[in-house]
Structure formats: C-alpha cells, structure tokens
Steps between C-alpha positions, in 0.01 A plus 500: 500500500739241388353277220683189602380518859137584390516187279646283786226594736249467211406872556431592141127521559539705819741752329272531198195541725666774700570694190141472387368591847725791541376633162135432596515695832685801344296508196416862441553604869775428733407419856715654786449181705621243234850477365494619130678354211647763263652261261588140427763356286720197457858421429637151406550414870247732703138594506488863613204693654566863571300581816459784756792542719393397859799545716337495839501124535200274547255444798648162570858666554350768721298263719817286545715796576268711727224259619135571482373827354290760695131500444538834306777353264283188452192703409719697255652196330166309486320806352764529220494121432117500481512792251750295285271201508196701413695650197561145391154380549372783306715373200372125570816384643528286804814520708579165650836551693434746766777480762736740679794433264295611200409836648784741416557842657631807320738759642203683653337197675223451256437136393432326159410164416752296310538150351202441291615169374220310648229752424213415250275674266148419574340715219 
C-alpha cells in the first residue's frame, strides 16, 4: 500500500484497522476461509501486508465474465463464506464489507474473505 495514497484518501485508520483485524482472526488458528496475514512491515514509502496468495480472481470478476453461478456453485461459495464469518464471530470480529469483490478464490476454487479494513472488534 502506498503511504501517500493512503494519506490522501485518509485511509490510515482503515489500513491500521485491517492489520489489527487480520491479527485477531488468525490469532492462534488460521481459518481456511479468510485471507491470512503472514507478516506486516513498512518501508519509507509503503505499508506492506504479506497475505495468502489468491490467484483465482474474485467473485465479482467471475460473475462479470461468466454470468450467474449454478445453484451448486453458489451453495459451495456461500458455505465457505459462512464458515469464514463464523470464524470471525467466534473471535468477536464483525465483518462489514461483504461483496463479491472481497471474496477471493484460490487456484483450487475455494474462497477466502478479504479486505477487513471495515471490520470491527466487538469484544
């Protein structure tokens, strides 16, 4: 993340919040349905989060390229998203940005929830 761009968009709070929320949801046990942060660091110009590689695109892309999903595909994706949300809720984190662009796919077609900048801790 470019620090100048974050500052221009007044996104410091969101960037810091995302780092905190990623730490909370992976505290002690990674969830296969949430993007995990391995490491975070900064350079003079950049704020860097090392996250799981998700090279299958996002649901928004797949919807725009292929149209609607079959019922079987939708059930599969919905189940994995619900399991990710359940994992967050057990850690007292509320995810507040659920949309197709924030649901990423891995190379096997499994989904993970990403972009926890708007999530909040309700513990």
